[in-house]
C-alpha positions, 0 to 999 in steps of 0.5 A: 580605658578604651574598649577595643572594637576589634574582635579577639583573635581567638573569638569564633565568628558565628556560622553563616546560615546555609541556604538549602541546595536546589536540585536542577529540574529533571529533564525527561528524555524525548520519547521515541515515536511508536512504531505503529500509528495509534489506530492501526495496532500491530497485534490487533485481532482479525474480526469477523467483520474484517474477514467479511470486508476482505471477502466482499472486496475480493469479489470485485476482480472476479466480477471484472473477469465475468464482465470482460467476457460479456464485453468481448464475447470471449470465453470466461476461462480465457478472460480469467487467464488474461486477468491472471497474466496481467496480475502476475506480470504487473506484480513485478513493478507493482510490488513497489506500490506496497514497499512501505514496511508494516512497522513504518506507522504510516510514515513515508521515507524517501525510498518509499516515495521513490518506489511508489512513484516508479510503481505508478509509472511502470505497473500499468504498461507492464500489466497491459503487456501481460494481458495483451500478449497472452490474448494475442499470442495464446488465444484468437487475439483481438480484432483491433490490436492497437486499440486493444493494447491501449484499452488494456493500458487504460484499464490497468491504470484505473485498476491500479488506482482502485487497487491502491485505494482498496489496499489502504482501506483494507489495511485500516479495516483489519486494524493490523498491518502485518495480518493478511498482507498477502491477501491485500496485495493479491486483491490489489493486483487482481484489480489491476489484472481485471482492469487490463482485461476489461479494457482489452476486451472492450477496446479490441472489439472481441476475438478475431474470427478464424472460421475462414 
């Protein structure tokens, strides 16, 4: 009798070996960038060395006030008032130089760049106008008014560049973008005002003689 090669209908086929399921690799979500740069922490304490650096740099605009009085032969309180006028009036567009928020972490947005550019253009003439206007209207004025304004303009431009550089340096020294922000801005504006006063006194040839 021939054997049937077909399996019986009621015969169960052996189960196939199941292959282990492999889980897909886990993909970690991208990490959000830190709000502050690693070398400038948001909560870094203010050290004694930082206070000393701030105080030392703050003496530079004061030295400019004294030097301006020597250059033009003007009274010290007059050059101090001219410096304050240039700093206060120049702070109107000068605030755009420090528009970048503290939590930007050193990253510049388009608004930051645009504001900084406008501040670079407008701050020197506005600060020079404040110093020159006070000197010419409230005090004796200068011997050469046109040259005095150009001198104040050039001095304010140099002071602005130095002030911006010093502001960035002091920000790194203190290690905290939020702390002493007002102090940094005041020092930077002091550079602008004292620069305008030095240029005004030097180029103007000193106060006019009103003895006659």
